[in-house]
N, C-alpha and C positions, 0 to 999 in steps of 0.2 A: 668425460665428468658428467655429462648430462645422464647417461645411462647409470653410472654410480649414484647419482642423486635419486633416480627413480628405484633403485634397488633398495636405498635405504630405508624407505617407507614401509613396503611389506615385511623387510628383514626385523625391523624393531617392532612392527605391529604383532607379528607372530609370537615373538619373543613374550610380548607383554601379555596377550590373549593366553597363550598356553602356561605361563606361568601360574602355578597353583599356590605355593607357599612363600614365594619372595617377590611377589608383583610389584612392591614398591622399589625394589632396586632395579629390575628392568626397566621401570618408567624412568628413574633418574639416569640410569647409565644411556638411555634413548635421548633424552633432552640435552644431557651432558655432551653426548656424541654431535648433536646436531649444533649446538651452541659453539664447539671448538671447531667446526669443519666449515661454518656458516663464511668466515672471510675467504677461505680457499676455494669454497665454491663460487664466490663473488670474483674472487682474482681469475678464476679458468672461466667466467661466463657460464657456469653450470647451474643456472636458476630458472623457474618459470616466471616468479616476480620478484623484483628485488628484496621484499621482506619476507621470501619463502623461508629462510632458516626461523623467523618468529612465528609463522604459522605452522611449522611443523613442529615446533615444541609445545606449541598450543593444541595441537592434534592430540600429540601423545600423552599429555597433560589430561585432556578429556576423556581418553580411555582410561587413564588411571584413576580418575573422578568416578566413572561409571561404575569400576568394581570395585574402589578402596573407599569410596566417599571421602569427607573431609570433616575436620573436627570443627564444633560450634564454636570454639575460641579463635578460630582464623577469620571470622567477622570482620576485623579492622582492615584486611585485604580486600574484602568486596566494598567497604565504605571507602576505602582509598580509591578504587575506580568511579564510585558513585560521585565522588567529590569532581570528578574530571568532566561529568557529562553538562554541567552548564556551559563549560568552554567550548563544546562540541555544539552545543545549541547555538551560541553566539556566531561560530561560523557558519553554521546551517542559514542564520538569518540574514549574514551578509555573502552569502556564496554567489557570485558572480557567473555569468553563463559559461564564459570562456575556463573556469575552474574546474579541474578535475576532482571528483570526490575523493577517488584512491589516494591522489597525490597530496591534496590540501588536508585530509582529516586521517586517512588510515597510516600515511606514512609517519605522522607524528604522534598518533595514538596508539599504535601497535606496540612500541616499547612497553609504556605503562600498562596495557592491557596484559602482554605476555608476562610482565612481573606480578600483577595480581593474581592471575590463574595459577602460575608456579607457586607463588607464597601461599595461595587458599589449599593447595593440594599439600605442600610439604611440611607447613605448620603442625606441629604436634606428631609426625610421624617419626618412627625410630628404625634404625637397622644397624647391624653390626659394624664394628670397626674395619673386619676384613671385607665387609660388602661395600664400605664407603671407599676403601682404598681400592677397590675395581672400579668404581665410579669414575675415581679419579684418573684412573689407567685410562679410561675412554675420553678423559678431556686430553690427555698428553699423546695418543696415537695419532689423531688427525694433525695435531700440531706438529707432530714430527715429520709428517709427510709434508705438510706445507713448507717446513724448514729446509727439508731436500729440495723441493720446488723451487724455493727463493734462491738455494746455491746454484741450482742448474741452470735457472733463467738467465742469470748473469754474472758469470763467473769473474770477468774482468772489471773490477770496481774502479780502477784508475780513469777510464775513459768517460765514466758517467758522473762522478762527484766532482764538481767544479765550485761550488759553493755551500754554504752552511744550513740552505733549506732543506725541510723535509723532502726525501726522495723517492719518488715513485719506482724509478729504475732500480732501485736497490732494495725495493720491497717486493719483488715479484712483478712488477709492472701495475701495481695496484695502490689504493690509497694508503702511505706510510703511517697514517695515525690509527685507523683499523688493524693493519699488520702488525705494528707495534704492540698494540693493545693486546692482541690475540698471542704473541711470543711473549709478551709479559707475564701474562697468565700461565703461560707453559713452564716459563722461568720458575715461576711461585711453585707450581705443583711438582715439579721434578726437584726443586730446592727440597721441598719437603719429604721426598721420597729420599733425599739424600740422608737425612735424620732419622727416617723411618724406614729403612732398608728393603729392598726386594729381597726375597727370600734366595732365589739363585743368583751366585755371584757374577755369572756372565751378563745375566740380564741387567743387573745393578749395573756394571762397569757400562754397559751400552747405553742405558738410560742417562747415566752422568756426563758421558760424552755428548749426548743431544742436549743436556743441559747447558754445557759449554757452547755448543753450536747455536743454540737458540738465543744465548746472552749476545754472542759476536753478532748475529743478524740482526738483532734487535737493536744494539747498537747504531749497526750502520743504516738503519733505516733514516736515521737522522731526526725522528720524531721521539721527541724525550717522553711524554706523558705515560706510556704503556711499561717502561722500564722503570722509570722513577716510583709509579704505583706498586711494581713488582718488589721494588727494595723497601718500600714501606711494609708493605703485607710481609716480607722476610722478617725484617725487625720486630714487629709484633708477634708473629709466629715464635722466632726465638726465645722471644720474652717468657710467652706462654708454654714453651717446650722446656724450657729450664726450669720454670716453676712447677709443673706437673711431674718431672721424673726424676730418677733417684740419682746418688752420686757417680755411679759407675756409667749410667748413660749420659750424664752431663759430660764427664771426663772425655768420652768416645767422640761426643759430639764438638766439644773444643778441638781435638786433633784434626776431626773433619774440616771445622772452619779454618784452620791453618792452611789445610790445603787448598780450600776454595779459595783463601786470600792469593795464594802463589798462582794460581789459575787464572783469577782476576787480572791480575797485574801482566800477565801474558798476554790474555786477550785485550786489554786496554792498547799494550804496546804495539800489537797487529794492527788494531784499528786504527791506531796513529800512523802507522807505516802505510796502510793501504788508502788513507785520505790524505795524507801530506800534510797532518794535523789539523785538517779542518773539524774533525769531529771535537777536539778539544775546544776549539772556538765556539762550535755549537752549545756543549754544555756549560761553557763560560760567557755566553749570551753576547757573541762577538760575532761579526760577520768575516766573509772570506779574507779581510785586509787586516782583521785584528782590532777593528774598530768596536767600541762598545756599542750595543744596540739600546735604543730607548725603550722598547716594551719587551719584556722577557715573555709575555704571553703570546706573541705574533698575533697581536691585533683582538683576542679573546676578551680581554678588558674593554675594549670599546663596543663590541658587540654585547656585551653583558651590561653597559652603561645603558645603552639604548633601551634593550629590554627593562631595566628598571625603571626608565623614564616613562616606558610603556605602561608600566604598572602604575604609576603615580598616577596616569590620565584614566585608567580602568581599572580601579582597585578591587573592587567586588568581585566581576565576573570575568576579568581580563579582556583582551582583545580578540579571543577566540584562538581555537587550535588551528596552527600552521600560518597564523596572520603575523606572526612577529618578523618573517620575513620581508613584509611591506614596509615595515619601520625601519629595516635596515636598508631599503632603497631609498626612502624619504629622506632619512638623517643621515648616511654615509654614502649613498649613492652605488651600493653593491648589492648584488643578489646572491645571499647565502643563506643556507639553513643554519640554525644556531648550532652552536659548539657547546652549549652549558644548558643540561636538563634543569638545573636548579634555577637558574635565572629565565629560563623558558616556562617552568611551572609558576613562576610570578607573573611574567608578561602576559601570558596566553590563558591562564586559570585565575589570577588574582588572589583575593583571600582564600578561596577553595583550593588552590594549588598549593599555599602555605600551609593549611590543614592536610593535606593529602602527603607532603613530603614530613610533615611531623610525624604522621602514623608510619612512615616507613622508617623512621629514625627511632621513635619511643618502642613501637609495638615488640620488634625483637629482642631489645635491651630490657625491658621490663619483664619478659620472660625468661630471659637467660643472662642476668647482670654480670656473672663472673665468668662466661663463656666455657663453662666447665661441661656443659652437655656435647659441645662440640669445639675441639681444639681449633678448627677452621674458621669458627664462628666470627671472630673479629677481623682476621685476615680476609675473608669474603665478604664481610659488610664493607670493608676499607675500599675492595676491589669496585664493588658496586659505587661506592659513593666517589671515589677519586674517579673511576671511569667517566662517569655522568657528568663530571665538571669538566672535562676537557673533549669529550667525543659524544656527550649527550647519550641517549640510548639508539644509535644506529643501527647496533647489532645486538643478538640476543643473550650475548654473554652477562652481562650486568644482570639482568632480570633472573637467568639462571643460576647465575653463581650467588646472588642474593637468597635465592630460593633454597640453593643446597646449604646454606648458612644456617637456616632454620632446623635443618634434620637433628635429631637427637640422637647421637652415636652411643651404643650399649656393648658394653664388652662382653666378649663370651666366658661362660664359666667353664673351668677345666672339670672334666669329669674325671673323679677319683675312683680307681678301681681297688676294693678290698681284697685281699687274696688270704686265703687261710695258710 
């Protein structure tokens, strides 16, 4: 896989540089592919640095900016990152000799920086609906490969699932939170293609098979955040789809949804059988013995509470980038990175972090309040927000998907040929 990673860089670089009329599409394909394959690369230890995925996304975006530039109206996303600089300076001021700069600062700031760079590039850019679907395909392909790998990694689930905790062995030997997030994104993308079908019937049927496979393996990670985010995105997408389409398309969609319902019942029944009923306990917040758990968030509320306490202590500039972990050690006696990007922005950046978050929420909606420029606008915005609330910005996907939501989708005009 390390060789594969090395080949990705020149492959997409050449495609972007050689593109003459459709460079935006090529840049988006490159960053979408990297964001989708990042978890798979980490899973197989195929990375130079842990944050390689984010650095690659920024590398391709910088090439795009060199050729295409950016819109002046994208300045809010530059301001967003500028507001985070005071938090970096606070950390610099308190950086002890034993702290590594990359681990202390770059690890925590690389996600916001990626989002800022991607959003500056994509804001105001337009591509055709056909090209946008191609970008979505490049999200689906690596996630399909990862799904196959997860199946092959451990085919016998009964030996590894003994409780209701998130299970790394059932997630390809890697962090179930990140794997479930990636699979949840794949579930949404392929579900949207159920309603917007592939032209070739055989390809469409194959993709729907992988939709079912991703859903099944996503459930079996025992990490709920990724699939719950996918469900919410699907509900919103359905609302937009039924609002924007004609009666015939709606009727076809209803028939497809009935079929989806039957497949979901089968997948859930199979999951129950494979886990001895433990998956039901997981989703109803019970332990392996069926007892109700006290905290449905598996400790995330406690971590967020400590971060809000840190905000109260340092309300203006925050405690500094990467320094909330020290508060977890002091208050809870545990050394963990934050799980919640929202509470991290409060604790580590203070008032400046709040303003930065408001920019990310207000700027896209102010430009596209009805979401009519991109049917994926609200689902993608939701993916970003829901993901950063349970997995912070540990992977590049939230930043890239946020940026894709800003793209304006245009419809190709049909050419009319007049004959005598």
